[in-house]
C-alpha positions in Angstrom: 10.0 46.8 8.0 13.5 45.5 7.6 14.9 42.5 9.3 18.4 41.1 9.9 18.9 37.9 7.9 21.9 35.6 7.4 22.4 35.1 3.7 25.0 33.6 1.3 25.2 34.0 -2.5 27.2 30.9 -2.9 26.3 28.4 -0.2 29.8 26.8 0.2 32.2 29.4 -1.2 31.5 32.6 0.6 31.0 33.1 4.3 27.6 34.1 5.7 27.2 37.8 6.2 24.5 40.0 7.6 22.1 41.7 5.1 19.3 44.0 5.8 16.4 43.0 3.7 12.7 43.7 3.6 10.3 40.7 3.5 9.8 41.0 -0.3 13.6 41.4 -0.9 14.2 38.3 1.3 11.6 36.3 -0.7 13.1 37.4 -4.0 16.6 36.6 -2.9 15.6 33.0 -1.9 13.5 32.6 -5.0 16.5 33.6 -7.2 18.8 31.2 -5.3 16.3 28.3 -5.5 15.2 29.0 -9.1 17.0 26.7 -11.6 16.3 24.4 -14.2 13.5 22.0 -13.8 15.9 19.3 -15.1 18.4 19.6 -12.3 15.6 19.7 -9.6 14.1 16.6 -11.1 17.5 14.8 -11.2 18.4 15.8 -7.7 15.0 14.9 -6.3 15.2 11.5 -8.0 18.6 11.0 -6.7 17.6 11.6 -3.1 14.7 9.2 -3.6 17.0 6.6 -5.0 19.4 7.0 -2.1 16.6 6.5 0.5 15.2 3.5 -1.4 18.6 1.9 -1.5 18.8 2.3 2.2 15.2 0.8 2.8 15.9 -2.2 0.4 19.4 -2.8 1.8 18.1 -2.9 5.3 15.3 -5.3 4.4 17.8 -7.6 2.6 20.3 -7.6 5.3 17.9 -8.1 8.2 16.3 -11.0 6.3 19.6 -12.7 5.5 19.5 -12.2 1.7 22.5 -9.9 1.4 25.1 -7.9 3.4 26.1 -4.3 3.3 29.0 -3.7 1.1 30.0 -0.4 2.5 32.2 -1.1 5.5 31.4 2.2 7.1 27.6 1.4 7.2 27.8 -2.3 8.1 27.7 -1.7 11.8 24.6 0.6 11.4 22.4 -1.7 9.3 19.4 -2.8 11.4 19.5 0.2 13.7 17.3 3.4 13.5 20.4 5.4 12.7 21.0 3.6 9.3 18.3 5.4 7.4 19.1 8.7 9.1 22.6 8.4 7.9 21.6 7.5 4.4 19.2 10.5 4.3 21.7 12.9 5.7 24.3 11.7 3.4 22.0 12.1 0.4 21.0 15.5 1.4 24.7 16.6 1.9 25.5 15.2 -1.6 22.5 17.0 -3.1 23.4 20.3 -1.5 27.0 20.0 -2.9 25.7 19.1 -6.4 23.3 22.1 -6.2 26.3 24.3 -5.2 28.1 23.0 -8.2 25.1 23.6 -10.4 25.1 27.4 -9.4 28.7 27.6 -10.7 28.8 25.1 -13.6 25.5 24.0 -15.0 26.7 21.3 -17.3 29.1 19.6 -15.0 26.4 19.4 -12.3 23.9 17.9 -14.7 26.3 15.3 -16.1 27.6 14.3 -12.6 24.1 14.2 -11.1 22.9 12.1 -14.0 25.8 9.7 -13.6 25.1 9.3 -9.9 21.4 8.8 -10.5 22.3 6.1 -13.2 24.6 4.4 -10.7 22.0 4.3 -7.9 19.4 3.1 -10.4 21.6 0.2 -11.2 22.2 -0.6 -7.6 18.5 -0.5 -7.0 17.9 -3.0 -9.8 20.7 -5.1 -8.5 19.1 -5.2 -5.1 15.6 -6.0 -6.5 17.2 -8.8 -8.5 18.3 -10.5 -5.2 14.7 -10.5 -4.1 13.6 -12.4 -7.2 
C-alpha cells in the first residue's frame, strides 16, 4: 500500500514536495536522513542539554538575586513559564540548522557545533561559579 507523504531531501534548501512511498520506503528514507555520524549526534544532543541547563541555572540565579540575565531579549521573560520554552525552542532551531549544515558540509558542522558546545560549557561553569 502506498501513501502520500511530505518529504524533503534537504530540510532548509529545497521546498517540500509530494512523494508516493510505501511504508518500507518511507522508513528507509527517514533512516537515511537521520543516519549520520555518532559524533555529530552526540555533540548536538550535548549542545541541546547545555542550552536547557543554562536556562534552568540562569532562571534560578536571577530569581534568587544572585545574577541578572545578560541577554536583553530574554530579560523580560526570566521568571515566567515562557523562558524555558523559548530556550528549548531556540536550541532546537539551532540544532536543526546545524544538522542541515552537517548534511552538506560535515567538517564545518562538527567544528561549529563543537565551538558552540565549548562556549555553552564555559557559560555553565561561569554560572556554577556564581553559586559557590
